[in-house]
Structure formats: structure tokens, C-alpha cells
N, C-alpha and C positions, 0 to 999 in steps of 0.2 A: 599446509599448502600456502596459506596466507603469509606465514612467517618466511617461508622460502622465497615467495615472490617479492616480499618487501626487502629481504636480504639481497636478492639479485639486483633489484632496482637501485638499492643503496650503493652496491659495489660498482654498478655501471654509471652512477651519478645521475640517475633518472628520477624524476618526481614520481611519487606513488600516491594515487588517488583512489578513493572508493566511491562508487556510484550505485545507488539502489533506488528502486521504486516500489511503492505500495508495501506489501508484507515483506518484501526482501529487505526492508529496513531493519527488521527484527534480527535476523541472523547476522547481518553486516555489523550492526552496532555491538552485538555480543562478541563477535569474532574480533572486532577492534579492541575490545576490552581484554580478551584472553591473550591476544598477541602483543599486548603492550603498546597500543595506539600506533600501529605501523603507518597509517595514512597521514600524509601531510595535510590533506583536506578531504572532506567528504561532501557529496552532493546527494540530497534526498529529494526524490520527486514524488509528490503526493504520498508522503509516508503514512503508513498505518502501523502504529506501534503497539496496538492492543487488539485482541480479538473482539472485545466489546460486544459480547453476544447479545446483551440486552438491546442495544441500538439496532442490530440487524433484525432481531425478532420483532421489535416494535415497528420497524419499517415494513416488514413482511405483513404484519397485522394491519397496518395502515393501508397498504396496497390492496390487501384482500377485502378490507372493509369498504374501500372506495369502489371497487369493481363488483361487489357481491350483489346478486339479484335473487330474490326469493322465487321468482318465476322459473329460473334455471340455476339452482344452487351449485350443482356439480360442475356444470359448464363454466359458470362465472368464476368459481373458485380456481378451476384449472387455468382460465385466462389470466386471472390476477396473479397467480403464482408464476406463470410464464412471463408476464410483463415484468415482474420483480426480478426473475432470473436474467431477463434480457438487459435489465438495468445494470446488474452486477457483472454479467458476462456477455457483452454485446457481440453479435455476429458469430457466436460459437454455437454450433449445432448441438441440440440436446434431444435425445430420444430414449426410448426404453433400451435400445441397443448400446448406446454410448453417449459420452460427453466429449465433444470435439473429436480428437483422435483416440481418446481413452476408451477402451472397450468396457462396458458395464460389467462384464463377467469378471474382469480383473479388479474391480473396485468393491470394497465392502462398505457400502454407502452408510449403513447404520453405525458401523464401527467408527468411520471417519466423522460422522455427525456427533456421536457421543464424545469422541475425543475433543472435537471442536468445543462442545458445550462445557467440558471440564477443564479446558486449557486456561491457564492464567500466567501471562508473561509479566514479570516485574522488572522494571528498570530502576534498580536501587543503586546505581553507580553513575559516575560522570566521566566524561572524556575531556579533561581540561586542556589538553595539548592539541586537540583535533578540531580546528575551525570547520564550520559546516555552512553550506548553502541549502536552504529548504525551499524548493520550488513547489508551490501548490496552486491548484486550479480553483479559481473563484466560483466556477459553476459546476463543481464536482458533486454529482448526486450521491456518490458512494460515501465520501467524507462528510456529507451533510445528512447522513442517515440519523434518524432520531433527533432532528432539529439542530444538527451541528454538534452533537455530543461527541461523535467520533473525531471530528476535526479538532475540537477543543482539547480532547484527551491527547491526541497526537501532537498538537502544537505545544501543549504544556510539557509533555514528555521530552520532546526535542529540546526545548528551552532548558530543562533540567539536566539532560545528558550531555548535550553539546554546548560548549561555551568557548569562544563566541559563536553565535549563529546569526545568519542573515536570512530574512524571509523575503521571497520574491513571488508576487501573485501573477498568475497568467490567466487571462480570460478564456477559459476552456473547460472541457469536461475532464473526467478522471484519466482518460486514455489519451489526451492531447490529440483528439481525432482530426482536427482541422490543420492543414499544413502551416498556416500562419502561427498557430500556437506552438507547433514543433520548432519552427524557425526561431521564435522568441525564446523558447526554452534553451535551444542550442546556443544562442547568443548569450544568454544569462550565464550558462554553465562555462562557456569559453572565457567570458570576461572574468568570471570569478576565479577560474583555475589559472589564468594567465597573469592575474594581478598579485603582487606580493610574493 
């Protein structure tokens, strides 16, 4: 599909760009490799390039430890886990019946969890013909999990895979929640794609 879209854009004389955010970075970069670097430029927004299970589990442990109370252990543990999930998935309803619009009956939670634990993505390639803009939020609690280990792993990976790469910091959270940060992000992307 990607090759077909790239071919049609080329035949029509149109530029062909790739834009991905968070974990979508992983399939987009692998697709770019498999399709022979079809993008003229790519934009990555708060990219997460590894599942980095240790950082997520450490952050969960830290969250639970901070909110734990011996007086009400079960209640405080539930509250800590809820606050951690709210950090990762803000404003998404979570209950025994479902997660957002996804019905719990249709989800094999343990299977997904164990697949996530055993996942290991390796970026042992580079895309030397594909320049990249990496927009990242300076107040991103998700990429700062584990004391910034996830952010460092992602930045190091982007530097290795994409050359050249330009990094642009935006003062916001992971989801660019405030309108000003979204405006700045759009301006940075527009400026990057329209130059050169």
C-alpha cells in the first residue's frame, strides 16, 4: 500500500511525506525501510521506538510505592494503578466492561500483556536518504518514564536510523493537550516540510 501511494505521488509530481506519533513511529520506519525509503521527509512526534518494558514497570512501581498506604492497602494500590493508567491514557474511560470503546470481552488482556513483555523491536538499519524532523515534548511524562530512559532510548534510536535529523522541543505534554503547543507543532512541521 505504501509503495502504491509513493508511486502515485511520484507520477503526479507530488511530495510524499510520512508523519507518525508515539508507537506509530515503529511501523512507519520499518515500512520506509521495506519500501526503499519512499518518503521525501518524515516527521516524528514524541516518538517511542522501543517497548522498553523495564521503564514502564519501574514507573508503575514508583507510582504504586508513592501512593501506597498500609492502612488501606487494596484501595491505595487500586488508586495508584488508576493514576498511572490515567498518565498513560488520559481521558480514556477504563472499567471492568471495557477500555475506551473497546469491549473487554473482545480483549485477551493476559495474552496482550505477555506479548508486550516478550516484544523486542530492533532498529539495526538506517534510512540515509530520508531526512527527519523529531518533535518532542519537554514536559512529557510518558517519555520521561524511568527518569528519562525511554526518551534517551528513543532519541538515540532516531539519531541512528534517520540521518539527517532535526530535533524540535515543544513545551507540552505527550499528547500536546494545550492549543498553543499544537499550534507550535503545526508551525514546526509546516516550516520543515515546506523548506528544501
